[in-house]
DOPA-33739 format. One record per residue (C-alpha): x, y, z; residue number from 1. Coordinates in Angstrom, 1 decimal. Example, Ala and Ser with C-alpha at 12.3 -4.5 7.8 and 13.67 -1.06 7.14 Angstrom:
residues 2
r c1: 12.3 | c2: -4.5 | c3: 7.8 | n: 1 $
r c1: 13.7 | c2: -1.1 | c3: 7.1 | n: 2 $
END
This chain:
residues 98
r c1: 97.5 | c2: 63.3 | c3: 59.5 | n: 1 $
r c1: 101.2 | c2: 64.1 | c3: 59.5 | n: 2 $
r c1: 102.8 | c2: 66.0 | c3: 56.6 | n: 3 $
r c1: 106.4 | c2: 65.4 | c3: 55.6 | n: 4 $
r c1: 108.3 | c2: 67.4 | c3: 53.0 | n: 5 $
r c1: 111.4 | c2: 66.4 | c3: 51.1 | n: 6 $
r c1: 113.5 | c2: 68.0 | c3: 48.3 | n: 7 $
r c1: 114.9 | c2: 66.2 | c3: 45.3 | n: 8 $
r c1: 117.1 | c2: 67.9 | c3: 42.7 | n: 9 $
r c1: 115.7 | c2: 71.4 | c3: 43.2 | n: 10 $
r c1: 117.7 | c2: 73.9 | c3: 41.2 | n: 11 $
r c1: 119.7 | c2: 71.0 | c3: 39.7 | n: 12 $
r c1: 117.4 | c2: 69.7 | c3: 37.0 | n: 13 $
r c1: 120.0 | c2: 68.5 | c3: 34.5 | n: 14 $
r c1: 122.7 | c2: 67.0 | c3: 36.7 | n: 15 $
r c1: 121.7 | c2: 63.5 | c3: 35.5 | n: 16 $
r c1: 124.5 | c2: 61.4 | c3: 37.1 | n: 17 $
r c1: 124.1 | c2: 63.1 | c3: 40.5 | n: 18 $
r c1: 120.3 | c2: 62.8 | c3: 40.2 | n: 19 $
r c1: 120.5 | c2: 59.1 | c3: 39.3 | n: 20 $
r c1: 122.8 | c2: 58.4 | c3: 42.3 | n: 21 $
r c1: 120.3 | c2: 60.3 | c3: 44.5 | n: 22 $
r c1: 117.4 | c2: 58.4 | c3: 43.0 | n: 23 $
r c1: 119.2 | c2: 55.1 | c3: 43.7 | n: 24 $
r c1: 119.6 | c2: 56.1 | c3: 47.3 | n: 25 $
r c1: 115.9 | c2: 57.2 | c3: 47.5 | n: 26 $
r c1: 114.7 | c2: 53.9 | c3: 46.0 | n: 27 $
r c1: 117.0 | c2: 51.8 | c3: 48.2 | n: 28 $
r c1: 116.6 | c2: 53.6 | c3: 51.6 | n: 29 $
r c1: 114.3 | c2: 56.5 | c3: 51.8 | n: 30 $
r c1: 111.1 | c2: 55.2 | c3: 50.1 | n: 31 $
r c1: 111.2 | c2: 51.7 | c3: 51.8 | n: 32 $
r c1: 111.8 | c2: 53.4 | c3: 55.1 | n: 33 $
r c1: 108.7 | c2: 55.7 | c3: 54.6 | n: 34 $
r c1: 106.6 | c2: 52.8 | c3: 53.4 | n: 35 $
r c1: 107.6 | c2: 50.7 | c3: 56.5 | n: 36 $
r c1: 106.2 | c2: 53.2 | c3: 58.9 | n: 37 $
r c1: 103.6 | c2: 51.7 | c3: 61.3 | n: 38 $
r c1: 100.9 | c2: 53.9 | c3: 59.8 | n: 39 $
r c1: 100.5 | c2: 55.2 | c3: 56.3 | n: 40 $
r c1: 98.2 | c2: 58.0 | c3: 57.6 | n: 41 $
r c1: 100.6 | c2: 60.7 | c3: 56.3 | n: 42 $
r c1: 101.0 | c2: 63.0 | c3: 53.3 | n: 43 $
r c1: 104.5 | c2: 63.2 | c3: 51.9 | n: 44 $
r c1: 105.3 | c2: 66.1 | c3: 49.6 | n: 45 $
r c1: 108.4 | c2: 65.7 | c3: 47.5 | n: 46 $
r c1: 109.5 | c2: 68.9 | c3: 45.9 | n: 47 $
r c1: 111.6 | c2: 68.7 | c3: 42.7 | n: 48 $
r c1: 112.7 | c2: 71.1 | c3: 40.0 | n: 49 $
r c1: 109.9 | c2: 71.7 | c3: 37.5 | n: 50 $
r c1: 112.4 | c2: 71.2 | c3: 34.7 | n: 51 $
r c1: 113.8 | c2: 67.9 | c3: 36.2 | n: 52 $
r c1: 115.5 | c2: 65.8 | c3: 33.5 | n: 53 $
r c1: 112.8 | c2: 63.6 | c3: 32.0 | n: 54 $
r c1: 114.8 | c2: 60.4 | c3: 32.7 | n: 55 $
r c1: 114.8 | c2: 61.2 | c3: 36.4 | n: 56 $
r c1: 111.2 | c2: 62.5 | c3: 36.4 | n: 57 $
r c1: 109.8 | c2: 59.4 | c3: 34.8 | n: 58 $
r c1: 111.6 | c2: 57.0 | c3: 37.1 | n: 59 $
r c1: 110.5 | c2: 59.0 | c3: 40.2 | n: 60 $
r c1: 106.9 | c2: 59.1 | c3: 39.0 | n: 61 $
r c1: 106.9 | c2: 55.3 | c3: 38.4 | n: 62 $
r c1: 108.3 | c2: 54.7 | c3: 41.9 | n: 63 $
r c1: 105.6 | c2: 56.9 | c3: 43.5 | n: 64 $
r c1: 102.6 | c2: 56.0 | c3: 41.3 | n: 65 $
r c1: 101.3 | c2: 53.2 | c3: 43.6 | n: 66 $
r c1: 101.3 | c2: 55.5 | c3: 46.6 | n: 67 $
r c1: 98.5 | c2: 58.1 | c3: 46.5 | n: 68 $
r c1: 99.6 | c2: 59.7 | c3: 49.8 | n: 69 $
r c1: 102.9 | c2: 60.8 | c3: 48.2 | n: 70 $
r c1: 102.8 | c2: 63.9 | c3: 46.0 | n: 71 $
r c1: 105.6 | c2: 64.9 | c3: 43.6 | n: 72 $
r c1: 105.5 | c2: 68.7 | c3: 43.2 | n: 73 $
r c1: 107.5 | c2: 70.6 | c3: 40.6 | n: 74 $
r c1: 108.7 | c2: 73.7 | c3: 42.3 | n: 75 $
r c1: 111.9 | c2: 75.4 | c3: 43.3 | n: 76 $
r c1: 110.4 | c2: 77.4 | c3: 46.1 | n: 77 $
r c1: 111.5 | c2: 76.7 | c3: 49.6 | n: 78 $
r c1: 109.3 | c2: 75.4 | c3: 52.4 | n: 79 $
r c1: 106.2 | c2: 77.5 | c3: 53.3 | n: 80 $
r c1: 103.1 | c2: 76.6 | c3: 55.1 | n: 81 $
r c1: 101.1 | c2: 74.7 | c3: 52.5 | n: 82 $
r c1: 97.9 | c2: 76.2 | c3: 53.9 | n: 83 $
r c1: 99.1 | c2: 79.8 | c3: 53.3 | n: 84 $
r c1: 97.1 | c2: 81.5 | c3: 50.6 | n: 85 $
r c1: 100.2 | c2: 82.7 | c3: 48.7 | n: 86 $
r c1: 101.4 | c2: 79.0 | c3: 48.4 | n: 87 $
r c1: 98.0 | c2: 77.9 | c3: 47.2 | n: 88 $
r c1: 97.8 | c2: 80.6 | c3: 44.7 | n: 89 $
r c1: 101.3 | c2: 80.0 | c3: 43.3 | n: 90 $
r c1: 101.0 | c2: 76.2 | c3: 43.0 | n: 91 $
r c1: 99.6 | c2: 75.4 | c3: 39.5 | n: 92 $
r c1: 98.1 | c2: 72.0 | c3: 38.7 | n: 93 $
r c1: 100.5 | c2: 71.4 | c3: 36.0 | n: 94 $
r c1: 103.3 | c2: 71.4 | c3: 38.5 | n: 95 $
r c1: 101.9 | c2: 68.4 | c3: 40.4 | n: 96 $
r c1: 103.6 | c2: 65.4 | c3: 38.8 | n: 97 $
r c1: 101.8 | c2: 62.7 | c3: 40.8 | n: 98 $
END
């Protein structure tokens, strides 16, 4: 299994117009590209600000809902090894949006 990680609006939770433009790009290019891969045997973790504007959060959740191998995670921390104990201890269930 491959693991991919992306960032969306980290540390920019209330920049609604910028976030909407990024979400439009995500919906038009990024998500279809990932779903067109020859295999869906991957885990895709998308990190977003835990305080992401509700308008953006709900749209993103709706886009990702049909795809159980894509996880939307509310965190502003940078990339760390997701198997690292510190990462596992600091990730609370209420931060997982999907």
